[in-house]
gemmi code that builds the backbone of each chain (N, CA, C; Angstrom):
import gemmi

chains = {
    "A": [
        ("MET", (61.155, 82.478, 52.612), (61.769, 81.878, 53.247), (61.880, 80.509, 53.899)),
        ("SER", (61.962, 79.157, 53.028), (61.365, 78.453, 53.659), (62.879, 77.563, 54.641)),
        ("LEU", (62.338, 76.929, 55.777), (63.546, 76.718, 56.657), (63.557, 75.287, 56.724)),
        ("THR", (64.816, 74.702, 56.298), (65.250, 73.829, 56.095), (66.043, 72.531, 57.181)),
        ("ARG", (65.434, 71.878, 57.390), (66.076, 70.852, 58.546), (67.650, 71.121, 59.049)),
        ("ARG", (68.126, 71.814, 57.858), (69.747, 71.985, 58.202), (69.591, 73.298, 59.498)),
        ("ASP", (68.528, 74.417, 58.683), (68.369, 75.453, 59.522), (67.971, 75.709, 61.016)),
        ("LEU", (66.801, 74.584, 60.884), (66.452, 74.297, 62.522), (67.342, 73.645, 62.980)),
        ("LEU", (67.887, 72.506, 62.169), (69.565, 72.079, 63.003), (70.436, 72.678, 64.343)),
        ("ILE", (70.521, 73.975, 63.337), (71.664, 74.727, 63.626), (71.580, 75.668, 64.211)),
        ("ALA", (69.972, 76.583, 64.146), (68.994, 77.291, 65.332), (69.386, 76.151, 66.750)),
        ("GLY", (68.874, 75.117, 66.494), (69.043, 74.293, 67.839), (70.081, 74.065, 68.697)),
        ("SER", (71.255, 73.822, 67.722), (72.715, 74.026, 68.497), (73.071, 75.289, 69.079)),
        ("VAL", (72.835, 76.317, 68.341), (72.657, 77.747, 68.686), (72.420, 77.657, 70.463)),
        ("VAL", (70.857, 77.630, 70.126), (70.290, 77.750, 71.485), (70.891, 76.795, 72.450)),
        ("PHE", (71.348, 75.707, 72.094), (71.364, 74.558, 73.436), (72.596, 75.214, 74.037)),
        ("SER", (73.784, 75.570, 73.192), (75.206, 75.616, 73.481), (74.847, 77.298, 74.679)),
        ("GLY", (73.769, 78.295, 73.752), (73.520, 79.055, 74.948), (72.757, 78.891, 75.873)),
        ("VAL", (72.011, 77.813, 76.352), (71.777, 77.328, 77.488), (72.650, 76.515, 78.105)),
        ("ALA", (73.507, 75.620, 77.699), (75.054, 75.097, 78.051), (76.128, 75.974, 79.169)),
        ("LEU", (75.623, 77.317, 78.700), (76.973, 78.433, 78.891), (76.296, 79.197, 80.080)),
        ("PHE", (74.972, 79.584, 80.112), (74.304, 79.908, 81.410), (73.647, 78.882, 82.318)),
        ("SER", (74.098, 77.661, 82.468), (73.417, 76.601, 82.737), (72.432, 76.953, 84.338)),
        ("PRO", (71.565, 76.797, 84.209), (71.137, 77.425, 85.703), (71.252, 77.036, 86.954)),
        ("ARG", (72.561, 75.677, 86.919), (73.081, 75.468, 88.049), (74.007, 76.187, 88.684)),
        ("SER", (74.952, 76.721, 87.683), (76.298, 77.720, 88.020), (75.655, 78.981, 88.355)),
        ("ALA", (74.536, 79.472, 87.310), (73.890, 80.789, 87.776), (73.291, 80.794, 89.425)),
        ("ARG", (72.820, 80.001, 89.390), (71.936, 79.935, 90.854), (72.855, 79.850, 92.102)),
        ("ALA", (74.205, 78.735, 91.513), (75.262, 78.675, 92.277), (75.776, 80.336, 92.580)),
        ("ASN", (76.063, 80.710, 91.506), (76.651, 82.456, 92.069), (75.761, 82.876, 92.596)),
        ("ASP", (74.222, 83.339, 92.800), (73.493, 83.919, 93.536), (73.528, 83.281, 94.827)),
        ("GLU", (73.654, 82.542, 95.142), (74.028, 81.282, 96.475), (74.753, 82.150, 97.366)),
        ("ALA", (76.057, 82.160, 96.342), (77.617, 82.642, 96.924), (77.304, 83.996, 97.072)),
        ("LEU", (76.758, 84.635, 96.537), (76.467, 86.510, 96.325), (75.926, 86.961, 97.675)),
        ("ASP", (74.933, 86.212, 97.880), (74.191, 86.434, 99.271), (75.207, 85.830, 100.013)),
        ("LEU", (75.158, 85.118, 99.915), (76.326, 84.182, 101.681), (77.511, 85.191, 101.657)),
        ("VAL", (77.886, 85.991, 100.853), (79.013, 86.543, 100.861), (78.499, 88.055, 101.300)),
        ("LYS", (77.444, 88.391, 101.117), (76.575, 89.648, 101.681), (76.464, 89.435, 103.314)),
        ("GLN", (76.008, 88.290, 103.282), (75.460, 87.838, 104.705), (76.974, 87.863, 105.568)),
        ("LEU", (77.819, 87.040, 104.814), (79.734, 87.276, 106.481), (80.103, 89.015, 106.042)),
        ("THR", (79.944, 89.535, 105.017), (80.901, 90.552, 104.799), (80.149, 91.860, 105.013)),
        ("GLY", (79.004, 91.720, 104.577), (77.861, 92.964, 104.795), (78.373, 94.101, 103.545)),
        ("ARG", (79.242, 93.054, 102.752), (79.453, 93.915, 101.052), (78.813, 93.124, 99.658)),
        ("THR", (79.000, 93.719, 99.421), (78.335, 92.955, 97.584), (80.000, 92.778, 96.804)),
        ("ALA", (79.809, 91.335, 96.155), (81.118, 90.814, 95.588), (80.576, 90.706, 94.317)),
        ("THR", (81.890, 90.863, 93.225), (81.420, 90.923, 91.501), (81.855, 89.363, 91.307)),
        ("VAL", (81.331, 88.903, 90.570), (81.989, 87.501, 89.862), (82.812, 87.949, 89.104)),
        ("SER", (84.089, 87.091, 89.424), (85.330, 88.130, 88.297), (85.915, 86.274, 87.998)),
        ("ASP", (86.863, 86.512, 86.569), (87.218, 85.348, 86.068), (88.850, 85.556, 86.175)),
        ("ARG", (89.139, 87.098, 87.283), (90.608, 87.495, 87.313), (90.969, 86.181, 88.785)),
        ("LEU", (89.593, 85.783, 89.540), (89.934, 84.596, 90.203), (90.245, 83.112, 89.682)),
        ("HIS", (91.401, 82.253, 89.954), (91.144, 80.828, 89.602), (91.098, 80.147, 91.157)),
        ("LEU", (89.816, 78.992, 91.012), (89.854, 78.606, 92.337), (90.027, 76.955, 91.437)),
        ("ILE", (91.115, 76.359, 91.754), (90.917, 75.066, 91.221), (90.926, 73.906, 92.152)),
        ("MET", (90.207, 73.413, 91.985), (89.607, 71.952, 93.099), (89.414, 71.142, 91.973)),
        ("PRO", (89.465, 69.704, 92.460), (89.225, 68.518, 91.734), (87.281, 68.193, 91.543)),
        ("THR", (87.053, 67.986, 90.289), (85.503, 67.876, 90.677), (85.096, 66.838, 91.117)),
        ("ASP", (85.673, 65.886, 91.551), (85.527, 64.153, 92.135), (86.741, 63.866, 92.958)),
        ("PHE", (86.228, 63.845, 94.408), (87.153, 63.585, 95.434), (86.777, 62.076, 96.402)),
        ("PRO", (87.413, 61.499, 96.151), (87.499, 60.455, 97.074), (87.271, 60.555, 98.885)),
        ("THR", (87.623, 61.374, 99.119), (87.536, 61.837, 100.629), (87.323, 63.634, 101.012)),
        ("GLY", (86.531, 63.725, 102.143), (85.787, 65.013, 102.055), (87.432, 65.737, 103.265)),
        ("TYR", (88.305, 64.563, 103.620), (89.430, 64.720, 104.489), (90.259, 66.264, 104.028)),
        ("THR", (90.908, 65.387, 103.098), (92.125, 66.181, 102.322), (92.002, 67.224, 101.228)),
        ("VAL", (90.946, 67.528, 100.897), (90.616, 67.909, 99.071), (91.187, 69.244, 98.937)),
        ("PRO", (92.317, 68.957, 97.785), (93.230, 69.936, 97.192), (92.817, 71.174, 96.974)),
        ("ILE", (93.031, 72.406, 97.273), (92.839, 73.782, 96.959), (93.777, 74.617, 96.092)),
        ("SER", (93.881, 75.019, 95.133), (95.080, 76.214, 94.676), (93.926, 77.269, 94.182)),
        ("LEU", (94.464, 78.873, 94.458), (93.966, 79.681, 94.252), (94.945, 80.697, 93.092)),
        ("ASP", (94.715, 81.398, 92.744), (95.579, 81.951, 91.396), (94.689, 83.473, 91.611)),
        ("ILE", (95.588, 83.915, 91.690), (94.480, 85.944, 91.182), (95.675, 86.586, 90.188)),
        ("ASP", (94.831, 86.842, 89.116), (95.747, 88.030, 87.898), (95.604, 89.614, 88.815)),
        ("SER", (96.957, 89.871, 89.570), (97.041, 90.686, 89.735), (98.814, 91.176, 89.605)),
        ("PRO", (98.835, 92.638, 89.744), (99.834, 93.241, 89.386), (100.831, 93.035, 90.361)),
        ("MET", (100.449, 92.940, 92.027), (100.647, 93.530, 92.912), (101.488, 94.154, 93.718)),
        ("THR", (101.281, 95.518, 92.922), (101.618, 96.991, 93.191), (101.465, 97.618, 94.152)),
        ("GLU", (101.934, 98.374, 94.579), (100.980, 99.444, 95.756), (99.677, 99.477, 95.659)),
        ("ALA", (99.635, 100.391, 94.287), (98.328, 101.154, 93.579), (97.493, 99.955, 93.285)),
        ("ASP", (97.598, 98.718, 92.924), (97.031, 97.546, 92.350), (97.255, 96.193, 93.246)),
        ("HIS", (96.693, 95.913, 94.371), (97.172, 94.198, 94.965), (96.061, 93.609, 95.293)),
        ("VAL", (96.202, 92.565, 95.727), (95.310, 91.754, 96.242), (95.156, 91.761, 98.018)),
        ("ARG", (94.700, 91.787, 98.672), (94.845, 92.272, 100.312), (95.295, 90.891, 100.877)),
        ("GLN", (93.482, 90.506, 100.395), (93.524, 88.986, 101.657), (92.574, 88.167, 100.231)),
        ("MET", (92.350, 86.633, 100.888), (91.320, 85.891, 99.713), (90.872, 84.995, 100.912)),
        ("ARG", (89.911, 84.827, 100.753), (88.938, 84.327, 101.855), (87.885, 82.996, 101.059)),
        ("VAL", (88.156, 81.701, 101.876), (87.765, 80.578, 101.443), (86.045, 80.439, 101.924)),
        ("PHE", (85.320, 79.593, 101.696), (84.176, 79.390, 101.998), (83.599, 78.163, 101.739)),
        ("ALA", (83.187, 76.982, 103.059), (82.265, 75.902, 101.974), (80.868, 75.685, 102.847)),
        ("PRO", (80.079, 76.325, 102.071), (78.822, 76.758, 102.177), (78.085, 75.484, 102.801)),
        ("ARG", (78.249, 74.437, 102.363), (77.626, 73.188, 103.047), (78.415, 72.215, 104.248)),
        ("ASN", (79.298, 73.198, 104.795), (80.262, 72.582, 105.590), (79.494, 73.109, 107.306)),
        ("PRO", (79.851, 72.141, 108.471), (79.169, 73.271, 109.511), (79.394, 74.238, 109.757)),
        ("LEU", (80.952, 74.341, 109.809), (81.527, 75.981, 110.052), (81.743, 76.254, 108.491)),
        ("ILE", (81.277, 77.469, 108.301), (81.234, 77.795, 106.493), (83.178, 78.476, 106.236)),
        ("GLU", (83.420, 78.616, 107.611), (84.589, 79.613, 106.729), (85.891, 78.694, 106.650)),
        ("VAL", (86.975, 78.361, 105.919), (87.773, 77.837, 105.760), (88.944, 78.010, 106.047)),
        ("ALA", (89.286, 79.141, 105.609), (90.722, 79.799, 105.810), (90.565, 81.220, 104.958)),
        ("SER", (91.665, 82.324, 105.528), (92.243, 83.649, 104.822), (93.503, 83.514, 104.413)),
        ("PHE", (93.890, 84.102, 103.437), (95.288, 84.404, 102.821), (95.710, 85.555, 102.995)),
        ("ASN", (96.720, 85.928, 103.664), (97.057, 87.499, 103.228), (97.929, 88.034, 102.587)),
        ("PHE", (97.971, 88.453, 101.721), (98.975, 88.766, 100.973), (99.735, 90.050, 101.248)),
        ("VAL", (101.222, 90.628, 100.341), (101.718, 91.839, 100.464), (102.312, 92.340, 99.238)),
        ("PRO", (102.015, 93.355, 99.079), (102.675, 93.803, 97.392), (103.776, 94.107, 97.327)),
        ("GLN", (104.667, 93.405, 96.223), (105.740, 93.268, 96.333), (106.732, 92.179, 96.916)),
        ("ARG", (105.392, 91.909, 97.810), (106.496, 90.180, 98.519), (106.043, 89.191, 98.392)),
        ("SER", (104.722, 89.418, 98.235), (104.571, 87.501, 97.608), (103.005, 87.726, 96.767)),
        ("LEU", (102.839, 86.748, 95.897), (102.097, 86.618, 94.773), (100.584, 86.027, 95.497)),
        ("PRO", (99.786, 86.203, 95.013), (98.538, 86.564, 95.424), (98.281, 85.252, 94.319)),
        ("ARG", (98.857, 83.698, 95.332), (98.480, 82.562, 94.899), (99.073, 81.544, 95.684)),
        ("VAL", (98.171, 80.613, 96.124), (98.360, 79.695, 97.599), (97.989, 78.314, 97.041)),
        ("SER", (98.080, 77.435, 97.798), (97.496, 75.927, 97.946), (97.692, 75.265, 99.306)),
        ("THR", (96.668, 74.357, 99.179), (96.332, 73.897, 100.675), (95.419, 72.794, 100.680)),
        ("ARG", (94.654, 72.217, 101.508), (94.475, 71.262, 101.143), (92.819, 71.321, 102.725)),
        ("ILE", (91.814, 71.236, 101.972), (90.901, 71.380, 103.179), (89.737, 70.469, 103.501)),
        ("ARG", (88.670, 70.353, 104.468), (87.765, 69.733, 104.502), (86.496, 69.759, 104.445)),
        ("LEU", (85.768, 69.058, 103.186), (84.468, 69.190, 102.825), (83.375, 68.037, 103.175)),
        ("ALA", (82.524, 68.300, 103.781), (81.185, 67.747, 104.458), (80.496, 67.339, 104.003)),
        ("LYS", (80.464, 67.693, 102.389), (79.120, 67.058, 101.414), (79.612, 67.664, 100.123)),
        ("PRO", (79.017, 67.287, 99.033), (78.917, 67.920, 97.680), (79.492, 69.174, 97.782)),
        ("GLN", (79.245, 70.215, 96.731), (79.418, 71.605, 97.538), (80.223, 72.352, 96.520)),
        ("HIS", (79.335, 74.110, 96.009), (80.070, 74.544, 95.692), (81.203, 75.731, 96.416)),
        ("VAL", (82.228, 75.362, 96.177), (83.355, 76.067, 97.455), (83.605, 77.510, 96.542)),
        ("VAL", (83.519, 78.224, 97.640), (83.494, 80.043, 97.230), (84.950, 80.632, 97.789)),
        ("ALA", (85.216, 81.454, 96.849), (86.599, 81.717, 97.177), (86.107, 83.578, 96.776)),
        ("VAL", (86.556, 84.812, 97.306), (86.399, 85.745, 97.811), (87.867, 86.634, 98.093)),
        ("ALA", (88.099, 87.667, 97.084), (89.249, 88.434, 97.047), (88.764, 89.496, 97.164)),
        ("GLU", (89.601, 90.449, 98.394), (89.590, 91.670, 98.602), (90.598, 92.542, 97.824)),
        ("MET", (90.496, 93.169, 97.243), (91.371, 94.282, 96.197), (91.981, 95.134, 97.591)),
        ("ASN", (92.909, 95.773, 96.762), (93.723, 96.941, 97.811), (92.251, 98.208, 97.834)),
        ("ASP", (91.522, 98.356, 96.566), (90.363, 99.570, 96.637), (89.339, 98.856, 97.847)),
        ("GLY", (89.386, 97.930, 98.050), (88.103, 97.557, 98.771), (87.141, 96.487, 97.695)),
        ("ILE", (87.099, 96.403, 96.368), (86.492, 95.377, 95.913), (86.454, 93.885, 95.793)),
        ("LEU", (85.562, 93.494, 96.243), (85.493, 91.754, 96.004), (85.303, 91.124, 95.239)),
        ("LEU", (86.236, 90.428, 94.573), (85.909, 89.972, 93.799), (85.519, 88.028, 93.902)),
        ("MET", (84.451, 87.243, 93.133), (84.574, 85.950, 93.869), (84.241, 85.167, 92.515)),
        ("THR", (84.422, 83.518, 93.053), (84.213, 82.980, 91.880), (84.012, 81.705, 93.055)),
        ("THR", (82.953, 80.441, 91.899), (83.099, 78.991, 93.122), (83.258, 77.802, 92.160)),
        ("THR", (83.423, 77.120, 92.701), (83.829, 75.887, 91.483), (83.003, 75.081, 92.531)),
        ("TRP", (82.617, 73.559, 91.665), (81.639, 72.422, 92.192), (82.815, 71.515, 92.463)),
        ("VAL", (82.335, 70.662, 94.008), (83.431, 69.661, 94.097), (82.679, 69.050, 94.657)),
        ("ARG", (82.512, 67.154, 94.345), (81.797, 66.087, 95.318), (82.700, 65.668, 95.463)),
        ("VAL", (82.212, 65.321, 97.132), (83.565, 64.717, 97.984), (82.105, 63.259, 98.486)),
        ("ALA", (83.278, 62.021, 98.178), (82.550, 60.816, 97.978), (82.078, 60.507, 99.909)),
        ("THR", (83.042, 61.231, 100.959), (83.180, 61.241, 102.546), (82.777, 62.331, 103.096)),
        ("ASP", (82.643, 62.364, 104.089), (82.237, 63.893, 105.042), (83.178, 63.621, 105.884)),
        ("GLY", (84.513, 65.123, 105.643), (85.492, 65.632, 106.013), (85.186, 66.089, 107.457)),
        ("CYS", (84.401, 66.511, 107.733), (84.189, 67.425, 109.081), (83.744, 66.061, 110.456)),
        ("ALA", (83.165, 64.954, 109.854), (82.934, 63.779, 111.194), (84.319, 63.738, 112.354)),
    ],
    "B": [
        ("MET", (98.483, 62.345, 121.500), (98.652, 63.573, 120.470), (100.001, 63.479, 120.336)),
        ("THR", (100.602, 63.786, 119.169), (102.228, 63.537, 118.656), (102.268, 65.296, 118.719)),
        ("THR", (103.643, 65.351, 119.178), (103.863, 66.971, 119.217), (104.066, 67.411, 117.720)),
        ("PRO", (103.663, 68.455, 117.525), (103.304, 68.987, 116.378), (105.369, 69.452, 115.866)),
        ("THR", (105.541, 68.698, 114.632), (106.581, 69.165, 114.080), (106.305, 69.780, 112.782)),
        ("PRO", (106.970, 71.046, 112.573), (107.033, 71.476, 111.395), (108.086, 71.614, 110.677)),
        ("ARG", (107.738, 71.405, 109.428), (108.598, 71.696, 108.343), (109.023, 72.554, 107.183)),
        ("VAL", (109.794, 72.871, 106.435), (109.475, 73.829, 105.581), (110.487, 73.346, 104.052)),
        ("ILE", (110.074, 73.382, 103.143), (110.749, 73.382, 102.254), (111.109, 74.778, 101.284)),
        ("VAL", (112.109, 75.260, 101.056), (112.676, 76.741, 100.929), (114.131, 76.472, 100.193)),
        ("PRO", (114.214, 77.678, 99.042), (115.460, 77.188, 98.398), (116.593, 77.985, 99.134)),
        ("ASN", (117.801, 77.783, 99.478), (118.470, 78.756, 99.960), (119.330, 80.045, 99.467)),
        ("ALA", (118.685, 80.102, 98.309), (119.244, 81.421, 97.746), (118.402, 81.791, 96.683)),
        ("ALA", (118.323, 82.820, 95.876), (117.504, 83.149, 94.805), (118.745, 84.758, 94.092)),
        ("ALA", (117.972, 84.962, 92.779), (118.505, 86.256, 92.622), (117.884, 87.468, 92.703)),
        ("LYS", (118.124, 88.568, 92.897), (117.460, 89.703, 93.466), (116.022, 89.578, 92.548)),
        ("GLY", (114.862, 89.851, 93.396), (113.789, 89.942, 92.685), (112.754, 88.711, 91.577)),
        ("GLU", (113.481, 87.655, 92.276), (113.038, 86.491, 91.373), (111.930, 85.673, 92.401)),
        ("ILE", (111.094, 85.388, 91.864), (109.849, 84.414, 93.096), (110.384, 83.505, 92.990)),
        ("PHE", (110.394, 83.033, 94.265), (110.925, 81.589, 94.613), (109.669, 80.976, 95.734)),
        ("GLN", (109.491, 79.655, 95.748), (108.431, 79.160, 96.192), (109.023, 78.768, 97.202)),
        ("VAL", (107.689, 78.442, 98.291), (107.684, 77.891, 100.163), (106.765, 76.944, 100.073)),
        ("LYS", (107.365, 75.999, 100.524), (106.676, 75.234, 100.912), (106.582, 74.283, 102.252)),
        ("THR", (105.466, 74.408, 103.207), (105.571, 74.373, 105.132), (104.638, 73.238, 105.245)),
        ("ILE", (104.628, 72.655, 105.948), (103.963, 71.485, 106.384), (104.181, 71.487, 108.229)),
        ("ILE", (102.886, 71.095, 108.732), (103.079, 70.875, 110.645), (102.315, 70.091, 110.836)),
        ("SER", (102.831, 68.844, 111.537), (102.396, 67.286, 111.500), (101.449, 67.899, 112.990)),
        ("HIS", (99.872, 67.813, 112.706), (99.050, 68.492, 113.606), (97.562, 67.593, 113.426)),
        ("GLU", (96.868, 67.035, 114.389), (95.822, 66.353, 114.404), (94.652, 67.596, 113.756)),
        ("MET", (94.811, 68.484, 114.457), (93.843, 69.767, 114.103), (92.340, 69.034, 114.434)),
        ("GLU", (91.740, 69.306, 115.766), (90.915, 68.616, 116.453), (89.869, 69.683, 116.079)),
        ("THR", (88.450, 69.709, 115.589), (87.874, 70.382, 115.170), (86.998, 71.021, 116.108)),
        ("GLY", (86.681, 70.324, 117.267), (85.750, 71.048, 118.076), (84.351, 70.617, 117.699)),
        ("LEU", (84.180, 69.206, 116.582), (82.965, 69.163, 116.421), (82.472, 67.512, 116.662)),
        ("ARG", (83.866, 66.888, 117.383), (83.812, 65.785, 117.784), (83.050, 65.423, 118.805)),
        ("HIS", (82.687, 64.074, 118.873), (82.838, 63.546, 120.405), (83.328, 62.567, 120.852)),
        ("ASP", (83.279, 62.079, 122.098), (84.437, 61.417, 122.677), (83.029, 59.756, 123.276)),
        ("ASP", (83.645, 58.517, 123.235), (82.607, 57.522, 123.708), (81.507, 57.881, 124.594)),
        ("GLN", (81.842, 58.990, 125.371), (80.956, 59.389, 126.719), (79.679, 60.363, 126.195)),
        ("GLY", (80.135, 60.598, 124.961), (79.199, 61.472, 123.914), (79.895, 63.200, 124.356)),
        ("ASN", (80.431, 63.701, 124.911), (81.463, 64.680, 125.156), (81.985, 65.269, 124.338)),
        ("VAL", (81.726, 66.637, 124.118), (82.611, 67.220, 122.970), (84.224, 67.099, 123.072)),
        ("ILE", (84.535, 66.915, 121.883), (86.331, 66.845, 122.418), (86.690, 68.411, 121.830)),
        ("PRO", (87.169, 69.050, 122.770), (87.609, 70.348, 122.712), (88.629, 70.991, 121.732)),
        ("ARG", (87.960, 71.706, 120.904), (88.767, 72.731, 119.551), (89.722, 72.334, 120.383)),
        ("LYS", (91.143, 72.120, 118.897), (92.959, 72.635, 119.030), (93.017, 72.557, 117.732)),
        ("ILE", (93.059, 73.387, 117.309), (93.521, 73.580, 115.763), (94.867, 74.555, 115.345)),
        ("ILE", (95.625, 74.561, 114.603), (96.839, 75.679, 114.739), (95.686, 76.993, 113.418)),
        ("ASN", (95.433, 78.222, 114.157), (94.611, 79.276, 113.858), (95.261, 79.986, 112.873)),
        ("LYS", (96.755, 80.003, 113.409), (97.242, 81.057, 112.354), (98.181, 80.427, 111.681)),
        ("PHE", (99.046, 80.768, 110.471), (100.260, 80.620, 110.184), (100.581, 82.301, 109.682)),
        ("ILE", (102.250, 82.542, 110.174), (102.777, 83.305, 109.480), (104.278, 83.708, 109.451)),
        ("CYS", (104.475, 84.011, 107.866), (105.827, 83.922, 107.089), (106.141, 85.660, 107.594)),
        ("ARG", (107.410, 85.741, 108.155), (108.192, 87.115, 108.192), (109.704, 86.749, 107.571)),
        ("TYR", (109.752, 88.021, 106.811), (110.705, 87.838, 106.068), (111.662, 89.211, 106.481)),
        ("ASN", (112.808, 89.057, 107.182), (113.861, 90.027, 107.941), (112.645, 91.081, 108.772)),
        ("GLU", (112.149, 90.366, 109.465), (111.095, 90.779, 110.722), (109.863, 91.289, 110.189)),
        ("THR", (109.531, 91.534, 108.673), (107.798, 91.714, 107.872), (107.238, 90.646, 107.389)),
        ("VAL", (106.106, 90.994, 107.833), (105.105, 89.734, 107.780), (104.845, 89.768, 105.897)),
        ("VAL", (104.819, 89.127, 105.636), (104.946, 88.798, 103.828), (104.070, 88.075, 103.073)),
        ("PHE", (103.264, 86.862, 104.465), (102.338, 86.517, 103.624), (101.527, 85.597, 105.333)),
        ("SER", (100.404, 85.200, 105.310), (99.960, 85.026, 106.945), (98.616, 84.331, 106.325)),
        ("VAL", (97.889, 83.536, 107.202), (96.735, 82.765, 107.309), (96.030, 82.729, 108.322)),
        ("ASP", (94.513, 82.868, 108.198), (94.196, 82.625, 109.177), (93.302, 81.285, 108.733)),
        ("LEU", (93.666, 79.807, 109.861), (92.929, 78.852, 109.374), (91.995, 79.068, 110.503)),
        ("HIS", (90.547, 78.324, 109.758), (89.297, 77.601, 110.751), (89.491, 76.044, 110.817)),
        ("GLU", (88.217, 75.495, 110.902), (88.112, 74.320, 111.601), (87.905, 73.750, 109.904)),
        ("ALA", (87.564, 74.144, 109.158), (87.864, 73.125, 107.434), (89.330, 73.009, 107.109)),
        ("ILE", (90.426, 73.259, 107.333), (91.586, 73.417, 106.904), (91.909, 71.550, 107.682)),
        ("SER", (92.290, 70.775, 106.597), (92.880, 69.392, 107.081), (93.694, 69.415, 107.875)),
        ("ALA", (93.964, 68.097, 108.394), (95.461, 67.915, 109.672), (96.499, 67.971, 108.522)),
        ("ASN", (97.300, 67.906, 109.655), (98.970, 68.434, 109.341), (98.244, 69.213, 107.894)),
        ("PRO", (98.068, 70.664, 108.585), (98.198, 72.191, 107.886), (99.662, 72.273, 106.471)),
        ("PHE", (99.115, 71.951, 105.189), (99.896, 72.692, 104.034), (99.672, 73.594, 103.495)),
        ("PHE", (100.843, 74.146, 103.301), (100.619, 75.269, 102.166), (101.663, 75.877, 101.090)),
        ("GLU", (101.386, 76.331, 100.234), (102.587, 76.502, 99.216), (102.578, 77.692, 98.845)),
        ("PHE", (103.377, 78.875, 98.873), (103.473, 79.621, 98.542), (104.272, 80.265, 97.752)),
        ("SER", (104.045, 81.776, 97.802), (105.399, 82.538, 96.708), (105.440, 83.909, 97.226)),
        ("LEU", (107.230, 83.845, 97.116), (107.557, 84.846, 97.791), (108.602, 85.734, 96.264)),
        ("ARG", (108.442, 87.088, 96.726), (109.609, 87.449, 95.989), (111.130, 87.905, 96.811)),
        ("ALA", (112.216, 87.478, 96.073), (113.385, 87.476, 96.718), (113.836, 89.487, 96.478)),
        ("THR", (114.093, 89.480, 98.037), (114.515, 91.333, 97.949), (115.176, 91.467, 98.562)),
        ("GLU", (116.010, 90.722, 99.716), (117.615, 91.368, 100.397), (117.873, 89.898, 101.363)),
        ("SER", (119.149, 89.396, 100.876), (119.529, 88.646, 101.929), (118.961, 88.419, 103.395)),
        ("GLY", (119.094, 87.032, 104.507), (118.204, 87.643, 105.611), (117.406, 86.113, 106.286)),
        ("ARG", (116.967, 86.500, 106.901), (115.948, 85.357, 107.488), (114.681, 85.189, 107.456)),
        ("LEU", (114.270, 84.265, 106.997), (112.779, 83.914, 106.720), (112.447, 82.654, 108.517)),
        ("ASP", (111.060, 83.629, 108.785), (110.574, 82.798, 110.130), (109.431, 82.337, 109.743)),
        ("PHE", (109.224, 81.137, 110.040), (107.661, 80.544, 109.975), (106.898, 80.368, 111.315)),
        ("VAL", (105.755, 80.576, 111.406), (105.029, 80.618, 112.973), (104.193, 79.845, 112.461)),
        ("TRP", (103.836, 79.008, 113.780), (102.253, 78.360, 113.227), (101.977, 78.813, 115.005)),
        ("GLU", (100.502, 79.222, 115.437), (99.895, 79.825, 116.795), (98.743, 78.444, 116.873)),
        ("GLU", (98.784, 77.770, 117.794), (98.089, 77.031, 118.431), (96.701, 77.226, 119.072)),
        ("ASP", (95.500, 76.929, 119.073), (94.410, 77.026, 120.306), (95.096, 77.017, 121.500)),
        ("GLY", (95.264, 78.116, 122.421), (95.949, 77.840, 123.868), (96.911, 78.335, 123.920)),
        ("GLY", (97.325, 78.802, 122.599), (98.777, 79.622, 122.932), (99.835, 79.587, 122.407)),
        ("ALA", (100.089, 77.804, 122.284), (101.277, 77.175, 121.813), (101.523, 77.968, 120.594)),
        ("VAL", (102.968, 78.266, 120.901), (103.904, 78.316, 119.447), (104.526, 77.520, 118.589)),
        ("TYR", (104.955, 77.299, 117.570), (106.079, 76.938, 116.848), (106.613, 77.054, 115.739)),
        ("MET", (108.013, 77.387, 115.831), (108.652, 77.927, 114.827), (109.794, 77.581, 114.253)),
        ("LEU", (109.701, 78.123, 113.109), (111.271, 77.127, 112.471), (111.532, 78.467, 111.798)),
        ("SER", (112.968, 78.901, 111.417), (113.891, 79.818, 110.717), (114.834, 79.328, 109.522)),
        ("HIS", (115.032, 80.139, 108.345), (115.740, 79.731, 107.303), (116.585, 80.604, 106.653)),
        ("GLN", (118.067, 80.359, 107.206), (118.899, 81.332, 106.320), (118.540, 81.669, 104.899)),
        ("PHE", (118.607, 82.905, 103.975), (118.164, 83.230, 102.821), (119.516, 84.382, 101.924)),
        ("THR", (119.844, 83.759, 101.385), (120.852, 84.737, 100.552), (120.479, 85.136, 98.983)),
        ("VAL", (120.862, 86.352, 98.811), (119.709, 87.045, 97.715), (121.617, 87.616, 96.752)),
        ("GLY", (121.453, 87.177, 95.536), (122.754, 86.792, 95.042), (122.520, 87.929, 94.204)),
    ],
}
model = gemmi.Model(1)
for chain_id, residues in chains.items():
    chain = gemmi.Chain(chain_id)
    for i, (resn, *xyz) in enumerate(residues, 1):
        res = gemmi.Residue()
        res.name, res.seqid = resn, gemmi.SeqId(i, " ")
        for name, pos in zip(("N", "CA", "C"), xyz):
            atom = gemmi.Atom()
            atom.name, atom.element = name, gemmi.Element(name[0])
            atom.pos, atom.b_iso = gemmi.Position(*pos), 0.0
            res.add_atom(atom)
        chain.add_residue(res)
    model.add_chain(chain)
structure = gemmi.Structure()
structure.add_model(model)
structure.setup_entities()
């Protein structure tokens, strides 16, 4: 079998999209965030796509950056989110807020506004009723320091 | 510093089991304790450190706030309508001051 130019291009694009999917930057961010959560809580979190952390990727001011959190959970007694915590690892004080939910009574969904000192990966950690920690991160670039 | 004034947007009624949205805000400067005055002294921290929402005396949602919550803390969250009664919203400030609002709610 001889390799044509087309074969090479297809092979190249497959490799390239693979690299993009597992980009070193987000992989490293997740590793750093997992280490941070381990330090702060003494427990190991799992990266999960059940957590949705929605923030603008670029924001002009660090004083009032919008943040929305949402977790896929039925919120029954047997399966619910106890608490969701937000960390800003590049802020002078890392801890941002903890949100406490009640099964059957509140949805694991909240929006607020936070301060960011510099561009960074914001970290959200959800503690489920069985004690499992789920984690996600998102990159936010702010143009001004919101903690000065 | 202006007196903190809480405000809440919440419906007056909902069907049993329905999810309804609550929006709350309190005007508050949220002094982080990281700033210095003209003499170089640290301006002491004074933030709202706790927000609690009670539904007929039962806590249904709460927040522990730290320095990185923006000034004039705003929260939007969702509750399930279970029975008619009173919703209480409580903001606790460093130093012990408490700000409150109540809202009558009908479940039809």
